[in-house]
VOKE-504186 format. One record per residue (C-alpha): x negated, z, y negated. Coordinates in pm, whole numbers, padded with zeros to 5 digits, always signed. Each point is the difference from the previous one (the first is absolute). Last residue first. Layout:
REM VOKE-504186
XZY...
***
This chain:
REM VOKE-504186
-04183-00912-03447-00023+00376+00067+00322+00194-00019+00109+00248-00268+00243+00295+00053+00128+00200-00300+00173+00334+00070+00219+00231-00182+00188-00275-00177+00010-00213+00301-00206-00273-00129-00043-00271+00269-00245-00248+00131-00228-00019-00301-00275-00238+00054-00369+00066+00036-00326-00212+00001+00024-00069-00363-00024+00366-00103+00177+00043-00336+00285+00186+00152-00242+00236+00179-00195+00095-00325+00346+00044-00188+00134+00241+00276-00329+00212+00016-00033+00020-00368+00378+00085-00034-00035+00284+00257-00245+00184-00199-00362+00046-00092-00108-00106+00367-00209+00256+00191+00264+00153+00222+00310-00210-00061+00253+00294+00097+00341-00095+00102+00336-00067-00141-00097-00314-00193-00039-00175+00362-00253-00247+00138-00007-00217+00306-00257-00271+00104+00033-00248+00295-00289-00207+00118-00055-00368+00116-00189-00081-00321-00076+00325-00193-00308-00108-00177-00102+00309-00200+00029+00000-00382+00224+00302-00024-00209+00181+00253-00308-00005-00228+00198+00228-00235-00028+00276+00262+00224+00182+00252+00250-00235+00169-00013+00121+00348-00029-00164+00354+00215-00023+00313-00131-00222+00279+00162+00204+00283+00286+00247-00074+00040+00375-00023-00079+00019-00374+00337-00115-00111+00119+00334-00167-00359+00095-00094-00072-00326-00176+00292-00014-00245-00187+00213-00263-00319-00189+00052+00149-00331-00082+00071-00232+00288-00184-00279+00179+00117-00142+00325-00176-00239+00235+00226-00181+00248-00074+00048+00375+00240+00278-00009+00289-00219-00096+00191+00133-00290+00266+00255+00115-00190+00286-00134-00003-00146-00343+00381-00062+00017+00030+00358+00117-00129+00105-00352+00322-00109-00136+00197+00301+00157-00275+00233-00127+00018-00161-00349+00392+00064+00001-00045+00374+00084-00282+00031-00274+00241-00169-00246+00278+00245+00092-00240+00294-00057-00115-00141-00335+00159+00302-00208-00239+00233+00169+00170+00329+00028-00040+00068+00372-00349-00145+00024-00105+00184-00336+00123+00337+00150-00183-00083+00316-00326-00042-00186+00058+00304-00203+00044+00192+00344-00300-00167+00153-00228+00124-00298-00255-00241-00144+00152-00012-00344+00047+00376-00008-00361+00086+00072-00099+00214-00311+00373+00116-00035+00016+00111+00350-00337+00195-00024+00138+00179-00314+00313+00096+00181-00178+00119+00303-00235+00208-00217+00298+00155-00190+00191+00081+00299-00301+00182+00154-00059+00187-00339+00348+00117-00009-00006+00106+00375-00317+00197-00066+00156+00149-00326+00302+00113+00196-00221+00138+00269-00149+00230-00254-00382+00037+00021-00167+00304+00126-00073-00157+00350-00149-00293-00181-00225+00198-00235-00123+00181+00295-00151-00322+00130+00055-00107+00362+00268-00246-00095-00246-00180-00213-00230-00069+00289+00306-00122+00211+00076-00236-00304-00350-00143+00002-00013-00051+00381+00320-00186-00021-00118-00201-00310-00305-00097+00204+00234-00126+00282+00192-00210-00256-00337-00131-00156-00116-00106+00342+00326-00178+00085-00017-00170-00328-00327-00173+00079+00120-00249+00275+00310-00138-00190-00170+00021-00325-00057-00378-00023+00360-00091+00038+00060-00120-00367+00119+00163-00322-00225+00302+00046-00328-00107-00162-00368-00017+00101+00044-00285+00248+00231-00179-00222-00264-00053-00268-00228-00222+00228-00368+00060-00138-00087+00210+00308-00221+00288+00039+00279+00251-00059+00239-00180+00244-00217+00022+00290-00108+00353-00112+00351+00123+00046-00023-00041+00374-00339+00147+00030+00116+00270-00266+00286+00115+00193-00182+00281+00182-00079+00156-00341+00365+00073-00029-00021+00201+00321-00314+00188-00131+00174+00096-00319+00306+00137+00171-00206+00193+00249-00215+00157-00273+00277+00119-00237+00244-00148-00246-00153-00318-00136+00202-00224+00245+00295+00182-00153-00019-00172-00339+00384-00063+00021-00054-00287+00280+00072-00270-00262-00235+00178-00239-00283-00037+00256+00085-00380+00035+00025-00036-00386-00351+00152-00047-00129-00251+00272+00173-00289-00179-00121+00109-00350-00372+00005+00148+00075-00367+00135+00142-00102-00324-00300+00128-00186-00238-00196+00246+00171-00324-00085-00293-00179+00213-00255+00246+00082+00010-00045+00369+00028-00385-00002+00057-00121+00356+00247-00288-00024-00236-00247+00128+00008+00140+00341+00373-00054+00026+00015-00293+00234-00282+00113+00219-00304-00223-00028-00024-00359+00115-00199-00093+00294+00260-00196+00174+00299+00226-00083+00035+00149+00356-00370+00078+00027-00028+00137-00352+00313+00209+00070-00125+00154+00338-00363+00098-00113-00001+00165-00350+00356+00095-00057+00117+00069+00367-00307+00159+00114-00028+00204-00307+00346+00126+00037-00050+00071+00376-00328+00168-00049+00121+00214-00298+00326+00113+00210-00203+00076+00314-00252+00204-00201+00260+00191-00183+00199+00066+00326-00305+00115+00171-00095+00228-00275+00334+00155+00009-00028+00048+00386-00330+00154-00023+00069+00231-00293+00355+00121+00091-00019+00264-00281+00366-00045-00060+00012-00061-00361-00335-00159-00090-00079-00194+00321+00336-00082+00135+00107-00094-00352-00299-00213-00048+00084-00176+00321+00352-00059-00134-00159-00153-00298-00217-00228+00191+00310-00097+00199+00144-00090-00337-00283-00262-00028+00178-00194+00279+00307-00032-00237-00211-00242-00209-00101-00222+00291+00375-00042+00082+00255+00185+00204-00206+00020+00322-00205+00281-00125+00314+00229-00018+00090-00092+00358-00359+00092+00096+00024+00329-00195+00334+00079+00167-00155-00054+00348-00310+00207-00088+00208+00288-00119+00207-00020+00319-00306+00026+00219-00122+00287-00237+00295+00225+00059-00153+00291-00162+00337+00127-00163-00135-00027-00350-00175-00339+00077+00321-00145+00154+00183+00099-00333-00266-00176-00187+00035-00318+00220+00393+00005-00044-00018+00039-00376-00236-00299-00026+00188-00194+00265+00305+00010-00239-00202-00264-00223+00027-00272+00276+00287-00175-00166-00132+00026-00343-00345-00131+00095+00201-00287+00158+00146-00095-00331+00380-00065-00104+00151+00036-00237-00115+00126-00350+00271+00268-00081-00083+00233+00288-00394+00010-00066+00082+00054-00384+00234+00276+00093-00237+00191+00205-00267+00010-00288+00269+00103-00248+00143+00288+00220+00367+00030-00071+00114+00022+00372-00332+00176+00079+00073+00272-00243+00346+00053+00184-00167+00024+00346-00260+00230-00161+00261+00244-00132+00168+00010+00332-00343+00064+00178-00052+00297-00229+00345+00134+00077-00065-00039+00365-00342+00151+00011+00070+00373+00054-00180+00023+00328-00342+00126-00131-00315+00073+00204-00223-00252-00206-00004-00219+00324+00374+00023-00005+00009-00106-00363-00216-00312+00068+00189-00114+00298+00351+00045-00163-00138-00204-00299-00112-00273+00222+00335+00008+00185+00173-00026-00344-00209-00295-00089+00065-00196+00298+00383-00033-00010+00011-00123-00364-00294-00224+00055+00188-00184+00264+00217-00128-00266-00308-00206-00113-00018-00183+00331+00379-00014+00041+00045-00184-00333-00277-00246+00086+00130-00064+00331+00352-00061-00134-00142-00245-00254-00200-00175+00268+00322-00050+00202+00174-00145-00302-00218-00300+00046+00213-00096+00298-00060-00129+00359+00045+00333+00163-00156-00054+00331-00287-00208-00161-00083+00227-00306+00048+00331+00181-00209-00124+00304-00277-00151-00222-00047+00317-00221-00242+00180+00239-00236-00305-00022-00008+00024-00380-00186+00329+00060-00311-00219+00071-00038-00030-00379-00326-00155-00130+00086-00143-00340-00102-00335-00146-00199-00138+00318+00334+00048+00205+00180-00184-00263-00187-00322+00073-00191-00119-00311+00085-00330-00167+00104+00196-00308+00249-00267-00112+00226-00018+00310-00116+00323+00149+00225+00237-00156+00308-00222+00051-00095-00056+00356-00036+00365+00103-00206-00031+00326-00080+00192+00319+00132-00258+00234+00319-00223+00013+00111+00138+00351+00332+00127-00107-00095+00369+00020-00317-00054-00196+00187-00196-00265+00251+00268-00037-00281+00270-00001-00149-00202-00307+00305-00106-00194+00154+00340-00034-00318+00169-00110-00116-00262-00250+00364-00032-00115+00001+00341-00157-00324-00044-00190+00022-00202-00232+00289-00215+00142+00245+00185-00240+00237+00304+00000+00266+00067-00258+00221-00274+00155+00329+00206-00014+00003+00002+00393-00374+00123+00016+00069+00277-00246+00296+00114+00186-00173+00014+00328-00266+00220-00151+00271+00214-00159+00173+00040+00344-00331+00084+00167-00123+00251-00267+00360+00159-00004+00009+00050+00359-00335+00165+00008+00121+00248-00260+00301+00080+00211-00196+00034+00327-00263+00209-00152+00262+00220-00171+00188+00068+00326-00272+00025+00256-00305+00241-00080+00111+00146-00337+00377+00006+00071-00044+00131+00365-00224+00280-00122+00229+00076-00304+00299+00022+00249-00196+00241+00217-00109+00224-00275+00350+00034-00120+00122+00095+00341
***
């Protein structure tokens, strides 16, 4: 009876509960204006535009760059989002999908653990799976991906677990399907298919299939970067090609790798299979390690959403290796429990500012809740403005009014000097200002703009109209 309860808890109860927390906290962050246009609105605007016949465009990104968004990132997966953003005409739809995608990890990780333990001739995986579910809920690379809404690489990340499970079960057609889905997320996520291929080659001895996945991934990535993008960009190179500097901040990159291993309790170093699985993440990690863009070798953003599954699977192999040691069998259950609790507590402390429960507690206790509610009511004024009128808003407001034609962002000081004739502009002191020093800089700059006049100041929202 106890075993049956544990089985249901591990495979259904706990994953459902933790997924619900991820979804609710994601919605709370969006409601409380803790999400900005970069990058949330990219992936609400793009499928909404596609569904409403406005093309593969993100206007607020393209205004100054002059480059269509499809030439900035190659993301066929956006097509899968079209029904959701058109049937449910709300930016909250994307927050729900974001929480559900990451919540799927809580269902898939126990399945991987069961698969690995059964292949090892063991059936006592449930307590280990419970431990890893709790680890995942405080796992810093996972929390960064959750906190930074929303990216298509994050939405397709469950396909990594599904592809690996399909390989273990020799369901190669399904493995191909999940790998194709993974590659559709973005040019960066297509590299994760190479990692899956390495896993098939090194861990499962599926040499031909693994080699095919690696070749297909490399060919696809190279084709997109070296052929497709220059064609779409009128001969210009890939948008991030200038960011390749392998030795830039090399000490920080080494520290990042050490921190990643520590986040996984050094288990990727425990045994051959654990080490090889961690090694599979190198193609994905390599994109960040050769870059000069700091967030790519850090945990505060989403960039570890497709490397984290490999480190988690590596940790599973590492713990399985440790459980075979005689020292483990001689160790007191109380000591093991104490160590588990200590590791979970330390992990929570390390990632507390990105944790869904902490964000939920902020949302519940935020003294500005009434102001948020008022601002949401006032934003309806913006949505009532004729859609043939151009609307500019600060980045923190953008996600809540993203599903609209002719909507742009205030993101740089040059925007304060823009000619806003015939446009509307809205700002709020409650929302993030992105690259501006503070709200006052934004407000004073717009007040001084000769092409704008203040229509109304509602306390929580200032609306300007072009002269």
